[in-house]
N, C-alpha and C positions, 0 to 999 in steps of 0.2 A: 534681449528679446528677439524672437524670430517669427517667421511666418508659420502658422499652424493651420491645419485643415479641420473644419467643423462641418458636419452634415446635419441638416435638420429637416424634419417632415414639414411639408406644406401642401398646397393644392395647386392644380394647374391654373386655377383662377388667380390665386395669389401670385404665382410666377408671372402671369401677364401684368398684374399691377406693379410688381417690382421693376419691370422693364421701364415703367414711366416715372418711378420715384427717384428723387435726387439722393436720398439717404436710405439705401436698402438695409443698412446695418441695424436700423430700428427693428426690423423683423426678427433679429436675433435676441431681442430683449424679452420675448415671450418664453417664460420658464416652463410652461406647460407642454411644450412641444417635445417630441422624441428627438434625441440628438445622438450623434456619434462623433467622438473626437479622436483623431489619429495623430494629434499633436504635430510634430515636425517630420513625420515619416512619409508624408504624401509623395514627395518627389522620389524618395528611395523606393517606395512601393511601386510607383509608376514605372520606374526604371527596371526594377526586378521583373515585373510582369510583362513589360512591353519592349524593353531594350532601348527606350527613349526617355529623356527627361520630360517631366510634366510641363516644362516650358515649351515643349513641342507636342501638343496634344494630337492624337491620331484621329482624324475625321472618320466618323461612322464605325469606331472601334468601341465595343461595349466595355472592355476592361479599362481603356483609357478614360472613357466617360464616367466610369464608376468613381474615379479619383478626381477628375477635373470638371465633371459636369458635361451636359449635352450641349449647352449654348451659354455664351457670355451674357451676363446681366450688367456687370461693371468691370471693365478691364482694369481700371485704375485701382479698384479695391479687391481685385481677384475674386469676384463673386460670380457664380454661375448657377444654372438650374438644370434640372432634368425632369421632363414631364412624366406623369404617372405610367403611361403605357411603356415608355422606355425603361423606367425603373424595374418593371416586371422582367424585361429582357435582360437587363443588367444582373438582376438577382439570379436568373437561370444561368447566365454565363459564369458568374462567380461560383455558383454551386458546382459547376463542371471542372473547376480548376483543382488539380492536385498540387497544392502549394509546396509540398515537400520536394517535388521535382525542380521547382525554381530555387528553393533554398539549397538543394544539393549542388547547384551550379553557381551559387553565390560567390563572388570574387570582389573583395573590397578594392582591389586595384582598378577594376573597371569603373566602379563608382567614383573613385578619386580622379581617374583620367577623364571622366565625363562631367566633372564638376557637379555631382549630384548633391542636392541639399538634403540634410544638413551636413556640414563639413566635419564628419567624424571618421572618415575612411582611413586615417593614418593610425588609428588605434587598433592595430592587429590583435592585441591581447584581449580586446573586448568583442571580438567577432561573434562569439556565442551569445552574448547579451544583445547585440545588434540583431542577430537572427531571431532571437526571442521577441524582440520589439517588433520586428517585421511580421512575424507570425501573429502576434496579438493584434496588431493593426489590421492585418488582413481579416482575421476572424471576426473582429468587431465590425469592420466594414461590411463583411458578408452577412452577418446576422442583422445588421441595420437594414441593408437592402432587402433581405428576406421579409423582415417585418413591414417595411414600407410597401413592398409589393403586395403582401397579404392585406394591408389596409387600403390599398389602391391610392397611396400617397405619392405626391411628387417630392422632389428633394431640392433643397437649397444648399449650395456648397459655398 
């Protein structure tokens, strides 16, 4: 089992409440909320788009925040949040990305050398599958943020 990234709709008010809760994971039990699951590709996607691991979030960077959130709610459980106004900015920034320019520069050695999660970078023969997984993760995340922006929702990561 590994660490996966899930994104779900919430409100600014709920994000404020989560800051005071001991168990934020209870919020994930509501099956009626919009969600996006990019599985284990969160660190790889962050690295591809920013050149840094998600373990080194880039402050005030919309693309970094799209993946790791705007602010920490629980460092121990790797839970973060993004307020609704910032979600709109992130959605616009994701729309402006030409993802294929990043995929064209994709180099599995760089991922391996930087210890990017998940540890799949030694499988050179699977590079095309990994690229497809990154593409799908990006597209799903982009569509999710667009929908959240249109709904004026905040996001819980």
